[in-house]
N, C-alpha and C positions, 0 to 999 in steps of 0.2 A: 638620044637616050638609048642605051643598048638593051638587049632583051633581058639581061639579068636585073637591071634597074626597073624595067617595066614590071617584071614578076614581083620584085620586092614591093614596089609601089602598090601593086594590085593587092598583095597580101595585107599590107598595112591598111589599105582602104577597107578591105573586108573586115579586119579586126576592129577598126574604128566604128564601122557601121554596126557591127555586132554589139559592141559595148554601148553605143548610143541607143540601140534598140532595146537592150536589156535594161538600161536606166529608165527609158520611157515606159517599158512594160512594168517594171517594179513600181514606178511612180503611179501608174494607172491602177495597178493592183492594190496599192496602199490607199489610194483615193476611193476605190470601190469599197474597200473594207471600212473606211471611215464613214462613207455614205450609208453603208449597210447598218453600222452601229447607230447612226443618228436616226434612221428610219425604223429600226427595230430595237430601240433602247430597252424595252421590256425583256428582250431576249438575253440581255447581258447578265442580269441577276434575277434569280427566282427565289421566292421565300424558302424553298426547300433546299437551296444550294448550301453545301458545307462552307463554313466561314472560319478562318483562322485569324486571331487577333481581335482588336476592339471592334465589336459589332457596330459601334456608332462612329467609327473613324470616317473622316471626311475624304480620305483618298482610298480608292478601292482598286486593287489589282484583280482583274478577272483573268484567270488562267484556264484555258481549255487544255485539259490534262488527260494523258493516256498512260495508264500504269505500266504498259508494256513499252513505252517510248524511252529510249536511252537518254535522249536530251532532257526529257522531263525529269528523269532520275538525277541527272547532273545539275539541273537548275533548282531542284527542291531545296537543298540547304541554303542556296543563295536567296531564294524568295523568303524563306523563313527568317533569315538574317535581316533582310530589309524590313520585314514586319516587326520583328522583335526589337530592332534598334530604332524604331520610329517614335517611341514613347507614346504609343496609342494613336498616332496620326494616320497609320496605314493598316488596312485589313486585306486579307486575301480571300477571294471567293473562287471556289473551284467548280468548274463545269467539266463534265466528262466528255471526252472525244475519243471514242473507241475506234481508232483507225488501223490498229494493228491486229493481227490474228490473235484471237483469244481474249482481246481486251474487253469485249462486252461481258464475258463471264467474270473477268477480274473485277470489273466495276460493280457487278451485282454482289459479289462477295464483300467488297468494301462498303457498299450501301447497307448490306445486312449487318455488318459490324457497327455501322453508324447508328442503326436502330437501337443498339445496346450501348451507345456512348463511347465506342472505341474506333471511330473512323480514323483519326490521325495516327494512333499506334498501328492500326492495320495497314495504312498507307506506307508507313515507314518500314514495316516488315515486308510488304510486297515489293517495295523498291530495293530493299537490301537483298532480297532473294531473286530479283528480276533476271539476272543472268542465268539462273537455274530454270525458272518456269517459263520465261518468255523467249526462248531460243527461236531465232527466225526459222520458219518452216516446220518447227516442232514445238509449238506453244502448248504448255500444259498448265493453264491457269488454275486447275483444280488443286495443284500443289500448294496454292496460297493457304488453303485450309490448314495444312500442316504447319505453316509459318505463324499462324495466329492462335493456335490451340491454347497457349498459355496466357492469353489476354483476359481470361476469366469470363469468356462468353458462354452462353447457353448454346452449345454447338448445334443441337437438334433444332432449336428455334432459328438460329442463324442460317442453317441450310434451307429450312423451309422459307424463310424470308427472302433469301436470294432467288428463289424460284417463284416468288409471289407476284401477282399482277401489279401490286403497288410499286415494287421496285422496278418492274419492267416499264411502268408508266414514267417513273423518274428518268430512266435511261432514255426512253423515247423522247421525252421533252428536251433533254440535253442535246440529243442528236438533231432534233428539229431546229433548236436554237443555233447550233453549230452551223447548220446549213444556211439558215437565214442570215447569219453574220459572215458567211463566206469564209469560214475557217476550214482550211484543207490541210493543215499540218500542225504538229504539236511540238513543243508547247506554243499555244497562241495566246498572246498577252494583250489586254486592253487596260489602260490606266485612266480611270474616270471617263471611260467611253472612248478614249483615244487609242487606236491600235498602235502597237510598237512598230515603228517604221523600219528601222534597221535592226535586225535581230542580234542580240549580244548582251553580255552581262553589263558592260559599261552603259550601253544604250538604255537598258531597262532601268538602271539606277538613275540615269539622267532624266528619264521621263518621269519617274516617281518624284525625284527632287523638284522638278519643274512644277508638278501638280501640287506638291506641298506648298511651294511658294505662291502658287495661284490662289489656293484656298486661304492663305494667310493675308493676301493683299487686301487692303481696305476697299 
């Protein structure tokens, strides 16, 4: 075997070893997430968590959501479609995961809007304006206030609520649960407690469909 083939074989061996290591690492990471969900089941859904869809649905998508996350913005209409097309079988529970710059402030504004029954409209406004207020390295979440001024909120109350200990406590609980469940990226999905193994639209739909079949099974 000449030197060129030795080099090629060595490169191939390194690539194969890297791929194998990545697969093992991903499998171990998913397993740890599943174990964390089992041992911290109370951390998945809190009574105070925002819910979209039928509150009594037997299939629950828990999304750890960051309003400054571009992927969360891209997945928002998909998740809404899954819930809306499920005929009441699926609900979405949102947990906040402020991993980006300025996200903690954004979450507090959304929670303040929720206290006046305008959480989902505020989320949609924040996501629509995300490229404007969530620029990397120059986040300005306070601009969200301008995006939600026409939602009929008592703005003075909303601003006071955003800075209140009660809202700070809600955010702290979400962060604590995020850590307990080993969520370190957004969006992070669990469907009836099962973490989404391979991230993607088709994979999320498949996991939801499987859980719908499971709850229907005799």
